[in-house]
Each structure stands twice: as C-alpha cells, then as structure tokens.
C-alpha positions as CSV (number, residue, x, y, z in Angstrom):
1,M,-34.7,13.8,-135.9
2,N,-36.5,10.5,-136.7
3,F,-38.2,8.5,-134.0
4,T,-39.1,4.9,-134.2
5,V,-42.7,3.7,-133.5
6,K,-41.5,2.1,-130.2
7,E,-40.0,5.5,-129.1
8,L,-43.2,7.3,-130.1
9,L,-45.4,4.8,-128.1
10,W,-43.2,5.1,-125.0
11,T,-43.4,8.9,-125.3
12,L,-47.2,8.7,-125.6
13,V,-47.5,6.4,-122.6
14,F,-45.3,8.7,-120.6
15,I,-47.3,11.8,-121.6
16,I,-50.6,10.1,-120.6
17,I,-49.1,9.1,-117.2
18,M,-47.9,12.7,-116.7
19,V,-51.3,14.1,-117.6
20,F,-53.0,11.8,-115.1
21,F,-50.4,12.7,-112.5
22,I,-50.8,16.4,-113.0
23,V,-54.7,16.3,-113.2
24,G,-54.8,14.0,-110.1
25,S,-52.4,16.2,-108.2
26,T,-54.2,19.3,-109.1
27,Y,-57.5,17.9,-108.0
28,S,-56.0,16.6,-104.7
29,F,-54.5,20.0,-104.0
30,M,-57.8,21.8,-104.6
31,E,-59.6,19.4,-102.3
32,Y,-56.9,19.6,-99.6
33,S,-56.6,23.3,-99.9
34,K,-60.3,23.6,-98.8
35,T,-59.3,22.1,-95.5
36,G,-56.8,24.8,-94.8
37,A,-53.9,22.5,-93.9
38,D,-50.3,23.8,-93.7
39,W,-48.7,20.9,-95.5
40,I,-50.4,21.8,-98.8
41,S,-47.6,24.3,-99.9
42,A,-45.0,21.6,-99.2
43,L,-46.9,19.1,-101.2
44,L,-47.3,21.5,-104.1
45,S,-43.6,22.2,-104.0
46,F,-42.8,18.5,-104.0
47,N,-45.1,17.8,-107.0
48,G,-43.7,20.7,-108.9
49,N,-40.2,19.4,-108.3
50,V,-41.2,15.9,-109.5
51,I,-43.0,17.1,-112.6
52,G,-40.1,19.5,-113.4
53,G,-37.5,16.8,-112.9
54,I,-39.4,14.3,-115.1
55,A,-40.0,16.9,-117.9
56,G,-36.3,18.0,-117.7
57,G,-35.2,14.3,-117.9
58,I,-37.3,13.8,-121.0
59,V,-35.8,16.9,-122.7
60,A,-32.3,15.8,-121.7
61,L,-32.9,12.3,-123.2
62,L,-34.2,13.8,-126.5
63,V,-31.2,16.2,-126.7
64,A,-28.8,13.4,-125.9
65,K,-30.3,11.2,-128.6
66,Y,-30.1,14.0,-131.1
67,Q,-26.5,14.8,-130.2
68,I,-25.4,11.2,-130.4
69,A,-27.1,10.8,-133.8
70,K,-25.5,14.0,-135.1
71,S,-22.0,13.0,-133.8
72,K,-22.3,9.6,-135.5
73,I,-23.1,11.2,-138.8
74,Q,-20.3,13.6,-138.5
75,E,-17.8,10.8,-137.6
76,E,-19.0,8.8,-140.7
77,V,-18.5,11.8,-142.9
78,K,-15.0,12.4,-141.5
79,Q,-14.1,8.8,-142.0
80,K,-15.3,8.8,-145.6
81,E,-13.3,12.0,-146.3
82,T,-10.2,10.5,-144.8
83,T,-10.6,7.3,-146.8
84,I,-11.1,9.2,-150.0
85,T,-8.0,11.3,-149.4
86,M,-6.0,8.1,-148.7
87,L,-7.4,6.5,-151.9
88,K,-6.3,9.5,-153.9
89,L,-2.8,9.2,-152.6
90,I,-2.8,5.4,-153.4
91,R,-4.1,6.2,-156.9
92,E,-1.2,8.5,-157.5
93,E,1.3,6.0,-156.2
94,M,-0.1,3.3,-158.4
95,R,0.2,5.7,-161.4
96,D,3.8,6.3,-160.5
97,N,4.5,2.6,-160.3
98,I,2.9,2.0,-163.7
99,S,5.1,4.7,-165.2
100,V,8.2,3.1,-163.6
101,L,7.2,-0.4,-164.9
102,N,6.5,1.1,-168.4
103,S,9.9,2.7,-168.5
104,C,11.5,-0.7,-167.7
105,S,9.7,-2.5,-170.5
106,P,11.4,-4.3,-172.2
107,Y,13.5,-5.2,-169.3
108,N,17.2,-5.2,-169.2
109,Q,19.4,-5.6,-166.2
110,D,20.4,-1.9,-166.2
111,D,16.8,-1.1,-165.2
112,Y,17.2,-3.0,-161.9
113,N,18.3,0.0,-159.9
114,L,15.5,2.1,-161.4
115,L,13.0,-0.5,-160.3
116,K,14.4,-0.8,-156.8
117,A,14.6,3.0,-156.2
118,N,11.3,4.1,-157.8
119,L,8.8,1.4,-157.2
120,S,6.9,2.5,-154.1
121,D,4.5,1.0,-151.6
122,D,5.0,3.6,-148.8
123,T,1.6,5.2,-149.1
124,W,-0.1,1.8,-149.2
125,K,1.8,0.7,-146.0
126,A,0.9,3.9,-144.3
127,T,-2.8,3.8,-145.1
128,M,-3.9,0.2,-145.5
129,L,-5.1,-0.3,-142.0
130,H,-7.1,2.9,-142.0
131,L,-9.2,2.4,-145.1
132,N,-12.9,1.8,-144.9
133,I,-13.5,0.3,-148.3
134,P,-15.3,-2.7,-149.8
135,D,-13.3,-6.0,-149.4
136,D,-13.0,-6.6,-153.2
137,L,-11.3,-3.2,-153.7
138,L,-9.0,-3.8,-150.7
139,V,-8.0,-7.2,-152.0
140,K,-7.3,-5.8,-155.5
141,I,-5.1,-3.0,-154.2
142,H,-3.3,-5.4,-151.8
143,V,-2.6,-7.9,-154.6
144,S,-1.1,-5.1,-156.8
145,Y,1.2,-3.9,-154.0
146,K,2.3,-7.5,-153.4
147,K,3.4,-7.6,-157.0
148,V,5.4,-4.3,-156.4
149,A,6.9,-5.8,-153.2
150,L,7.8,-8.9,-155.1
151,I,9.8,-7.0,-157.8
152,K,11.6,-5.0,-155.1
153,H,12.7,-8.2,-153.4
154,L,13.8,-10.1,-156.6
155,T,17.4,-10.1,-157.8
156,K,18.5,-8.7,-161.1
157,D,18.5,-12.1,-162.7
158,E,15.0,-13.1,-161.4
159,I,13.3,-10.2,-163.1
160,D,12.3,-10.5,-166.7
161,D,9.7,-9.1,-169.2
162,A,7.1,-11.5,-168.0
163,V,7.4,-10.3,-164.3
164,I,7.3,-6.7,-165.4
165,E,4.3,-7.1,-167.7
166,S,2.4,-9.3,-165.2
167,S,3.0,-6.7,-162.4
168,K,2.0,-3.8,-164.7
169,A,-1.2,-5.6,-165.7
170,T,-2.1,-6.3,-162.1
171,V,-1.5,-2.7,-161.0
172,E,-3.4,-1.3,-164.0
173,N,-6.3,-3.5,-163.2
174,S,-6.3,-2.5,-159.6
175,L,-6.0,1.2,-160.6
176,D,-9.1,0.8,-162.9
177,V,-11.1,-0.7,-160.1
178,L,-10.0,2.1,-157.7
179,K,-10.9,4.8,-160.3
180,E,-14.3,3.2,-160.7
181,Y,-14.8,3.2,-156.9
182,L,-13.8,6.9,-156.7
183,K,-16.1,7.7,-159.6
184,E,-19.0,5.9,-158.0
185,N,-18.4,8.0,-154.9
186,K,-18.4,11.1,-157.1
187,I,-14.7,11.9,-156.6
188,K,-13.3,13.6,-159.7
189,D,-10.1,12.2,-161.2
190,N,-8.3,15.6,-161.5
191,A,-5.4,14.1,-163.5
192,E,-7.7,12.7,-166.2
193,D,-9.7,15.9,-166.2
194,E,-6.6,17.9,-166.8
195,L,-5.5,15.6,-169.7
196,K,-8.9,16.1,-171.4
197,T,-8.6,19.9,-171.4
C-alpha cells in the first residue's frame, strides 16, 4: 500500500498529537490520583474510550483506503479482460467478413445473396459500447464495419469489384491494427499460431 507525502505528514501530525494527549492525560491522572478523588476512574475510562476510538478510526480509514485501492485494481483488470475477450470476437468476425469478401471477388450478381447472408456486424453491434480501447483503434474498427453495413444495404446493381475490394482493404487494415493492439497487450493470436505449426 503506497502513501503520499501528504498522507504521511497528516499521519505523523496525528501521532504527535496522540502522544501528547496520552502523556498529558497520564501525567494528569497520576497527579489527580494522589488527591484520592472518586472521579479519577471515570476520567480514565473516558480517556481510554477516546484514545481507543481515535486509534480504531485510524485503522478503519487505512483498511478502507486499502480496500478501495484493491477494488479499483480488480475492476480495471476485469474491464481489461472483458475488452480483450470482445476484441477477440471482433477479430474473428472481421476474419469471417474478409473470407466472404474474398469469395465474392471478382463480383458477379450471383454473389449478392452470399454477401447479404454472410457479412456480419452482430458482434460489433453487441460490443462497441463496452470497449475500453484507444480512439484510433475504435475509429478504425468502426469504419470497417460501416463498409460492411454499406454492402449489406446496397442493391445487386450497386455492388461491383471496386466496392468489394475497397471494403476488403478497409477491413484488412482494421484487422491488422487490431492484431497489433492485441499483440502489444500480449494476447496471442491463436489462429495464426495454429497456422504456423
């Protein structure tokens, strides 16, 4: 658990005040106990409760700070794991889309139904609001899925080789950027590893 200089200074000031309070109270108790007064036991009890309450409060604050920091770290790890899982799913969907686009190149109008049925943006739509990734990667992925959506909304006659090749190039470029991001975050590309063996 790391403390800032300010927190250490406040803790030191508090310890010094507590030491003076304890030493002063002890000295006062010893002096008053010589007088034989009955209220000394009540005063001792009161000071014990105050000191115990303050010490307990300090311990509770330190434990709360530790728990909050630990919870924050655990939440960040969970968010990163979730994002990586979503990115892996997007990566696979992009690979499938590239395969579909490759199978329709060169384009003829008989491929229209294949494009409509097999180009997918379902994973992207389901995950895009939950991704915690850099803006440039988010934009690249989004642009590639806009190209996929465009093809899905074009008519048979509006699609040609230029549209297919342009879309394929955009998706491939986005996939390369995504793979690089996953590589930088030490996420193995299992599909490529399997191809190498």
